[in-house]
N, C-alpha and C positions, 0 to 999 in steps of 0.2 A: 504494500500500500504506500509506503514511504517513497519507493522508487517511482511509482506512478505520479505522486504529487511533485516530486523533483522534476520529472520529465515534463509534466504539465506546466510548471513554472518556467522551465527552459523554453518550451514552445511559445509561451506568452511573451517572454523576453525577446525571442527572435522576431516575432510578429511586431512587437513594439519598435524594435530597431528599424525594421523596414518602413514603418509609418513615418519616421523622422526624415527619411531621405527626401531630397528635392523631387517634386512631382512635375509632370507636364503642366505647362501653364505658369509655373513659377519662373521668376526672373533671377538670373545669377549675376553677381557683381563681376565687373571686368577684373582680369588678373593677368599677370605676366610671370613667366618663369625664365630666369637666366640659366639656360641648360648647360650641361657639361660639354656640349658641342660648340660652345661659344656664341650661340644664337639666343636672342631674346624672343620668346614666343608670347605674343599678346593676343588675348581672345578677341578684343574689338578690332584689331588689325585684320585678323583672318576672317571675321564675320563680314567685312566689307566685300569679300569675294564670294560670299554665299553662306554655307552652313559649316559648322564645326562639329565633328563627331569625336567625342572623348571616350576612350575605352580604358578603364582602370585595369591595370595589367600587373603581372607578377612574373618573376624569373623562376619561381619554385612551385607555385600552386598547381596541384594535379588537375584542376579544372581548366586551367589556362593552357597547360602544355599540349593537349590535343589540338589546339587551334594554331600552334606555332607553324605547322606545315601548310596551313590553308588560309590564314588571315590575310595574306597578300592577295589571294584570289578573291576574297570578299571585298576588299577595299578598292582594288585597281580599277574596276569598271566605273567607279563613282568619282575618282580623283579629277577627271577632266570635265565633270558635270556640276561643278560648284560646291564640292564637298572637300573639306580639309579634315584629315584624320590625325589625331594625336593619341598615342599610347601614353598613359601616365602611371608611373610606378610610385606609390605613396608608402610602401612598406618600409618601416624603420629598420627592419631586419635584413633588407637587401641593399647593399652598398651601391654607390654610384658606379664603381668599377664593375660590379656584377651586372647592373642594368645595361651599361654600355656594351659589355662583352656579350650578354644575352641577345641584345638587339643586333649586333654585328653577326653573331653566329647564325641567327635566324634570318638575316637579310631583309629585315622589315623595310618596306618601301615608304613608310611614314615615320616621322620622328617619334622616338621614345623619350619621354621627358621624366626627369627625376624630381619628384615633389618632396623636397626636403621639408621636414617637420610637418608633413601631411596637411599643409595649408590648403591645397586644392581639394583634397578628399574631404576636408572639413567644410569647405565652401559649398561643395555639392552634397554634403552629408552622405557621401558614398561609403559603403560598408564592405563591399565584396570585390573580388577579382574572379572572372571578368565582370564588369558592370559598365553599361553603355549609356551615354547621354548624347542626344542630338540637340544642338542649340541653333536657333534661328537668329536672323539679323538683329532682332530687338533684344537679344540675350535671353529669350524665353526658351525654356526646355520644351521641346516638341515630342521627344520620346525618351523614356527611361526604362531600362531593363536589361534583358539578356541578348546575346548574339543569336543563339539558337536555343531550342528546348533541350538539347543534349550536347555535351562537349564533343562527343564522338560523332563524326560525320555520318557514319552508317546507321546511327540510331536517331539522328535528328529528324523530326517530322515537321517542325515549323522553323522557318528562318526569319525570326522576328525583326532583327535589325535590317536585313535586306528588304523585307516587305515595307518597312517604314521608309527607307530610302527610295524605293521604287515609287511609292505613293507621292512623295515629295517631288520627284522628277516629273511625274504625270500631272503635277499641279493640284493634287488632291490633298485633303486633310488626312493625317495619319489615322487610320481606323482603329488600330490597337496602340494606344499611346503609352501604355505601361504594361510591362510583364514582370514576373517575379524573377529576380536575379538569383542565381545559385553559384556557389563557389567558396573560395577561402575568404576569411575575414581579412580586411586590411589591418596590418599590424602597425597601429599608430603609436606615436610617442605620447606620453602623458603630459598634459598642459596645466 
């Protein structure tokens, strides 16, 4: 009986955590990251070109790793259609050198940014890797959730991020603006 109560409290806490994340329709503050590659990435600058897709990422999370060999295939068709993609690593347990090495090893075609002190994760109230936010020109969140409904390509039945991007390209509102993210928790520093 005690195990059931503990499990129930754990489930309630998980649900509460997801309730605090930024939701579609919310506006996010502008931000910039001076990245390890020597480039400053500013949200408002990129939004002048279209949309920004932020994917909170990890070098170690087992839910992220199955995407390493196919994430470039996901983003490439959209990069010349007004979408900028940024991977953001906010884990305090993953060093800048590890993030840089992981990005190079996997040949990402989008920048992988290191969010020191989890400032950006806190701004978005992001809790998981992978976790996706699509932001529009007015800094409003248009989509928040997962990439697919399963990390493994052969088990995925819905491609939620792709569906949202395709609807934006077609000039439509996103029909499913929010999906439940799954993955590893972002290892944040205490503030």
